[in-house]
C-alpha positions, 0 to 999 in steps of 0.5 A: 493497467489492470494487468500491471496491477495483477502482476504487482500484487503477486510480488511479495514486499513486506515492510523492510523487504521491498527489494524484489518489488523495487527491482521489478519497478526499476526494470519497468521504468528503466529508460523512461526516467533517471533513478537512484536508490537511497540508503533506506531503499527508497527508489527516487526517480526524475521524469524529464518532461516537455517543459521545466516545471514551475513548481517541483512536484513529488508523486509518491507510492509506497512499495511495502505491504502488510505481512508477518515475521517469524519470531520463535520456533517451538520445540515441536516445529511450529512457527510463532510470529508477529504481524508487520503492519495492521492485520486483523486477527480474524483475517489470518485464521486458517489462511495459507502463507508463503515465506520469502523462500517459498515455504508454505504454511497455515496460520492455526489456533488450537482446535475449537473443541479444545477452547474454553467457553471464555476463549470461544467468546473472544477473538484470539490474540496473535501470540496465541496463533502459530504457523504450521509448516509441516515439521515435527521438530525445531531442528526440522523447522529451522532447516526451512525457516529462520527467526526474522523471515517474513511471509505474505498471504498465499493469494493469487490475483484474480479478476471478478468482472470489473473488479480485481481480487488480490492481496496488497492492492494497498499500495500496488494501485499507487505503484501501478499508476506511478509506473504508468505515469513515468512510462508516458510522455510528461508535460512537465518535469516531476519527481516520483518516489517509490518508498519503503516502510509505510505500513509500519509507520517508518515513513520512507517518504520522510527521507525521500521528501527531504531529498527531493525537497518538493514544492508540492506532493501527491500521494497515490494510495489505496483506502478502505471502502466500507460500502458493505451491508450493515455499515451506516451511511456515515461510516462507509468512507468511500464506495467502489465504482465512485472513482478515486477518493481524496482526503480533507483530513486523516489521523496524520494530515490536515490537508492543504485546503487550497489544493483540496478545493482545487482537486475537488472542483475538477471535472474528473470522476472522484469522491471525497472520503467521508470518514476521518481515519488512518493515515499515509505517507502524507503525514511525513511528506507535508511536514518535510523541511518548511512544509509541503502542500500535499494531496492524497488520491486513493483507490477505494478497496474493500477488505484492505490488509487481507488476503482478498482485497477487492477493488474496481478496475474502472476506479484504477483508471479514473485514479490515474487520469485524476492524478495526472491532471492534478500533477500537470496543474501543480507542475504548471503553477496553476494551483499554488 
């Protein structure tokens, strides 16, 4: 599965521009599951199992990643931009980016020797940054870039021992697990959704869950691992090598206690997220229609939403095994 993850991380899919990745997923799962694409761009799949499910289960992974979008082109050919999703300004400075049409650029700020004393003390705001694409005029730049074009960090996936270094591990880890689940024989019928717009809060999973109308849901995600030098023990969230992380609460969901307790008691390698922060598609799914008991299973990831996310391949395999056990139990009516 690590090579699948590497391939997925190389495909650009900024929120709202998930088409290329969605088409790749369709090619992967074609012949293994029935599928359709809704008007928002969600890919909704039905996997036929060996037995009908006692409970209808939806397994979700979001297709989109954070990125940038061109917002203005200056008279001297520089591209102003806005972020799509949450990106720390610190990880953008001096980074190369690549637009949808393969135009390369670099995120820049005025030279340090031209900064005032006050400017040197604070992190610059996005509105003070620009992208240099090597043009000398607005007309020349407009031949390459249009306002509304999106770009991602120019970053080639690499393996560092037992780890993978790549952009967009959030949420290509979930996508890789879900593709693998669909391509293997299933014990029970289940639904799989590859959804749009999670990174900007649009929650394509909201409409996907309304369509599927599940009895329970499992969200496959990536989450911050802050197991780093200088971080307090109670702020590390989760650690690389500790297996997938499950959540009892985040900023958008208070998870179903019965489902959480069941998952936490499983004799599969996993860990509990020990810091309440962020949110994911569970926030939309668990509130769909009359309510959906939901569990999030996440891959620990250092430097998330950056050009160089770092995750452990062993954790990815453990995430798949853990999620599969939860899905089978939910479909078989053993939990709820």
